[in-house]
C-alpha positions in Angstrom: -194.8 -27.5 -15.9 -194.6 -25.5 -12.5 -193.1 -28.6 -9.8 -194.6 -27.7 -6.4 -191.3 -26.8 -5.1 -191.9 -23.9 -7.5 -195.2 -23.4 -6.4 -194.2 -22.7 -3.4 -190.7 -20.3 -3.0 -193.4 -18.1 -5.3 -195.4 -18.4 -3.1 -192.8 -17.5 -0.5 -191.2 -15.3 -2.1 -194.6 -13.0 -3.1 -196.1 -13.0 0.4 -191.8 -11.8 2.3 -191.6 -9.2 -0.6 -195.4 -8.6 -0.9 -195.5 -7.2 2.8 -191.9 -5.9 2.8 -194.4 -3.2 0.0 -197.0 -3.1 2.3 -195.5 -2.5 5.5 -193.2 0.3 3.6 -196.4 2.7 1.3 -198.8 2.1 5.2 -194.8 3.9 7.1 -195.0 5.9 4.2 -198.6 6.8 2.5 -198.4 5.6 -0.1 -201.5 4.2 -1.3 -200.5 2.6 -4.9 -197.1 1.0 -2.6 -199.4 -0.6 -0.4 -202.2 -1.5 -3.0 -198.9 -4.0 -5.2 -198.0 -5.3 -2.0 -201.2 -6.5 -1.3 -201.5 -7.8 -5.0 -198.2 -9.2 -4.9 -199.6 -11.1 -1.0 -202.8 -12.4 -2.9 -200.5 -14.4 -5.1 -199.0 -15.6 -2.4 -202.0 -17.4 -1.7 -202.6 -18.6 -5.4 -198.9 -19.8 -5.2 -199.3 -22.1 -2.2 -202.7 -23.1 -2.2 -201.7 -24.7 -6.7 -198.4 -26.1 -4.1 -201.1 -28.3 -2.1 -203.2 -29.0 -5.2 -200.8 -29.9 -7.1 -199.0 -32.3 -4.2 -201.9 -33.9 -4.0 -202.2 -35.2 -6.8 -204.4 -32.7 -8.8 -204.0 -29.9 -12.3 -204.4 -26.6 -11.2 -207.0 -24.8 -11.3 -207.4 -22.5 -14.4 -209.4 -20.0 -12.4 -210.1 -18.8 -8.6 -213.9 -20.6 -8.4 -212.3 -23.4 -9.9 -209.6 -23.2 -6.3 -211.7 -23.4 -4.5 -213.8 -26.5 -6.2 -211.0 -28.3 -5.8 -209.9 -27.2 -2.1 -213.4 -27.9 -1.9 -213.1 -32.0 -2.2 -210.2 -31.9 -0.9 -211.7 -30.5 2.9 -209.9 -27.5 2.7 -212.2 -25.1 4.7 -210.0 -22.4 5.9 -207.9 -22.4 2.9 -211.0 -21.4 0.6 -212.5 -18.4 3.7 -208.9 -17.3 3.7 -208.6 -17.6 0.5 -212.1 -15.9 -0.1 -210.8 -12.4 1.9 -207.5 -12.6 0.5 -209.5 -12.3 -3.4 -212.2 -9.5 -1.7 -209.9 -7.8 0.8 -206.6 -7.7 -1.4 -207.2 -8.4 -4.9 -210.1 -6.3 -5.2 -210.8 -3.3 -2.7 -206.7 -3.3 -2.3 -205.6 -3.6 -5.7 -208.6 -2.9 -8.6 -210.5 -0.3 -6.2 -207.3 1.9 -4.4 -209.4 0.7 -0.6 -207.3 -0.8 1.8 -210.0 -1.3 4.0 -209.2 -2.7 7.7 -209.5 -6.1 7.1 -206.5 -6.1 5.3 -204.7 -7.2 7.7 -206.1 -10.1 9.1 -206.2 -10.6 5.7 -202.1 -10.8 5.1 -202.6 -13.1 8.3 -204.9 -15.6 7.1 -202.3 -15.6 3.9 -199.4 -16.0 6.2 -201.2 -19.4 8.1 -202.6 -20.6 5.0 -198.4 -20.8 3.4 -197.1 -22.0 7.4 -200.4 -24.8 6.6 -199.0 -25.5 3.2 -195.6 -25.9 4.3 -196.1 -28.5 7.0 -199.2 -30.5 4.8 -196.4 -30.7 1.2 -193.1 -32.3 3.3 -191.0 -29.1 3.3 
């Protein structure tokens, strides 16, 4: 079983590497690198939310829909919204559809805010 700290460490690594890849790809006009970065940032959200869910004593969700349901039960509406945007703009549009839309930067910021919130709330 993955620990809360391991989830958080993974989230931080995914975010740092993903943001770097996205920015490098953006500067170079490399769509493949940008989309790979977007996918890593999306996974940073997944890992971070898993850290919070496990910290609250609940089992790790098995799907994105289940993750939203658990976060809803925990009263974490802002995290659900950040996750919905990350799923749509980073995972679906950027990674799977190869479309980097203007909301990508905003969605990445939402993941960064999610990470900061979760760090504060799990007693780092």
